[in-house]
C-alpha positions in Angstrom: 167.5 -66.1 -132.3 171.4 -65.1 -132.5 172.1 -68.5 -130.5 170.1 -70.4 -133.4 172.5 -68.9 -135.9 175.4 -69.4 -133.8 174.7 -73.1 -133.5 174.2 -73.7 -137.4 177.7 -72.2 -137.6 179.2 -74.2 -134.8 177.5 -77.3 -136.7 179.3 -76.5 -140.1 182.5 -76.1 -138.2 182.6 -79.0 -136.3 181.8 -80.9 -139.9 184.6 -79.1 -141.6 187.1 -79.8 -138.8 186.2 -83.5 -138.6 186.9 -83.8 -142.5 190.1 -82.0 -142.3 190.9 -84.2 -139.4 190.2 -87.4 -141.6 192.2 -85.8 -144.4 195.3 -85.3 -142.3 195.1 -88.8 -140.5 194.1 -91.3 -142.7 195.3 -89.5 -146.2 193.9 -88.2 -149.4 192.4 -89.4 -152.9 191.7 -86.9 -155.4 188.8 -87.0 -157.2 188.2 -85.1 -160.7 184.5 -84.0 -161.2 182.4 -83.9 -164.1 182.8 -80.2 -164.3 187.0 -80.5 -163.7 187.1 -79.7 -160.1 189.6 -81.4 -158.3 188.2 -82.8 -154.9 190.2 -84.1 -151.7 188.4 -87.0 -150.2 189.7 -88.6 -147.0 190.7 -92.1 -147.7 188.4 -94.6 -146.2 190.1 -97.0 -143.7 189.6 -100.8 -144.6 191.7 -102.7 -142.0 193.3 -105.8 -143.3 194.2 -109.0 -142.2 198.0 -109.3 -141.3 198.5 -112.4 -143.9 202.2 -112.1 -143.8 202.6 -111.9 -140.2 200.4 -115.2 -139.9 202.4 -117.0 -142.6 205.6 -115.6 -141.1 204.8 -117.3 -137.8 203.7 -120.3 -139.0 206.7 -120.8 -141.0 208.8 -119.9 -137.8 207.0 -122.5 -135.9 207.8 -125.2 -138.3 211.1 -124.2 -138.3 211.8 -124.2 -134.7 210.0 -127.8 -134.8 212.1 -129.0 -137.4 215.3 -127.9 -135.8 214.2 -129.4 -132.5 213.8 -132.8 -134.2 217.1 -132.6 -135.9 218.9 -131.6 -132.7 217.3 -134.1 -130.2 217.2 -136.9 -133.0 213.9 -138.6 -133.9 213.8 -140.9 -130.7 214.4 -138.5 -128.1 212.1 -136.1 -130.0 209.3 -138.6 -130.0 210.3 -139.5 -126.3 209.8 -135.9 -125.4 206.5 -135.4 -127.1 204.9 -138.8 -125.4 205.8 -137.1 -122.0 204.0 -134.1 -123.1 201.2 -136.5 -124.4 200.8 -137.8 -120.7 200.8 -134.7 -118.8 198.2 -132.2 -117.9 195.7 -130.6 -120.6 198.0 -127.8 -121.4 201.1 -130.2 -121.8 198.6 -132.4 -124.0 197.8 -129.2 -126.2 201.4 -128.6 -126.6 202.5 -132.5 -127.3 199.8 -132.2 -130.2 201.2 -129.3 -131.4 204.9 -130.4 -131.1 203.9 -134.3 -132.9 206.2 -134.8 -135.4 204.2 -134.1 -138.5 205.2 -134.6 -142.3 206.4 -130.9 -142.5 208.5 -131.0 -139.3 210.3 -134.4 -140.9 211.0 -132.7 -144.4 212.6 -129.3 -142.2 214.4 -131.9 -140.1 215.7 -133.6 -143.4 216.9 -130.3 -144.7 218.7 -129.4 -141.4 220.3 -132.6 -141.7 221.6 -132.4 -145.5 222.8 -128.5 -144.7 224.5 -129.0 -141.4 225.3 -132.8 -141.6 
């Protein structure tokens, strides 16, 4: 009989400790109940997609492609991408990714205006 009472207490203690740990790690949201009592509840963790990182990565890739187009020149850049398109499957994928698209050409023109 004593074991049963102790296990209920242990169950309540595990629940309290678990809630306390969630409050400590995930943050707290304070809510006021209708009777005026302020209660702290753990913040619900909602993972979000890193849009800023994805946009920064795409912008960096286009800046890199534009700079290569500017530094190598249009003819040499096209020749190098043609060599990639004639290679293995991985090189063909790289050639398609490095193909001079309108964004790359625009960035290359901006580099030409800035650096002459």
